[in-house]
C-alpha positions in Angstrom: 52.6 98.1 108.5 50.9 101.3 107.5 52.5 104.7 107.3 51.8 106.9 110.3 52.6 110.6 110.5 54.9 111.6 113.3 55.8 115.3 113.9 54.7 116.2 110.4 56.7 113.4 108.7 55.7 110.1 107.3 57.4 107.1 108.7 58.0 104.1 106.5 58.1 100.6 107.8 61.4 98.8 108.1 60.7 96.5 105.2 59.9 99.3 102.7 63.1 101.3 103.2 66.3 100.2 101.5 69.7 100.6 103.1 70.8 103.3 100.6 67.6 105.3 101.1 67.9 105.0 104.9 71.5 106.2 104.7 70.7 109.2 102.5 67.8 110.1 104.8 70.0 110.0 107.9 72.7 112.1 106.2 70.1 114.7 105.3 68.7 114.8 108.9 72.1 114.9 110.6 74.8 116.0 108.2 77.5 116.0 110.9 77.2 112.2 111.5 79.2 111.2 108.3 81.7 113.9 109.1 82.1 112.4 112.6 82.6 108.9 111.1 85.2 110.3 108.7 87.0 112.0 111.6 87.0 108.8 113.6 88.6 106.9 110.8 91.1 109.7 110.2 92.0 109.8 113.9 92.5 106.0 114.0 94.8 106.1 111.0 96.7 109.1 112.4 97.1 107.4 115.8 98.3 104.2 114.2 101.0 106.0 112.2 102.1 108.2 115.0 102.3 105.3 117.5 104.7 103.6 115.2 107.0 106.6 115.2 106.5 107.8 118.8 110.1 107.5 119.8 110.9 107.1 123.5 107.5 108.3 124.7 105.7 105.7 126.8 102.5 104.1 125.5 100.4 105.5 128.4 101.5 109.1 127.7 100.8 108.7 124.0 97.3 107.3 124.7 96.6 110.2 127.2 97.5 112.7 124.5 95.4 110.9 122.0 92.4 110.8 124.3 92.7 114.5 125.0 92.8 115.2 121.2 89.8 112.9 120.6 87.8 114.5 123.3 88.6 118.0 121.9 87.3 116.8 118.5 84.1 115.5 120.0 83.4 118.8 121.8 84.2 120.7 118.7 81.8 118.5 116.6 79.0 118.9 119.2 79.5 122.7 119.2 79.4 122.8 115.3 76.3 120.6 115.3 74.5 122.8 117.8 75.5 125.9 115.9 74.2 124.4 112.7 70.9 123.4 114.3 70.5 126.8 115.9 71.1 128.5 112.5 68.8 126.2 110.7 65.9 126.2 113.2 65.9 129.7 114.5 67.8 132.2 112.3 66.5 131.0 108.9 62.9 130.7 110.2 63.1 134.2 111.6 64.3 135.6 108.3 61.5 133.7 106.4 58.9 135.0 108.9 60.2 138.6 108.5 60.1 138.3 104.7 56.5 136.9 104.8 55.4 139.7 107.2 56.9 142.4 105.0 55.2 140.9 101.9 51.8 140.7 103.6 52.0 144.4 104.6 52.4 145.5 101.0 
């Protein structure tokens, strides 16, 4: 397969890209994904240890509390990701554009 430009980026074929390079590219494109995976693993470990020491609380109540906590984490991660994307795409580009405009006036 040949390389084809899409949205200003070169796409490589499946056979040309190793797993390590694919992982590093994905991390650079979306830095919150690895943090999400780490959060998932952390939440699973926390839930397992807390379930063991839950006392007289019923399993259904424990799982409801865990679900609410997990959903809160997801909403927070989405909000952080949106804020990061907004900052990266709009605020930094505006600052660069203002700097280039002031340099061209001089």
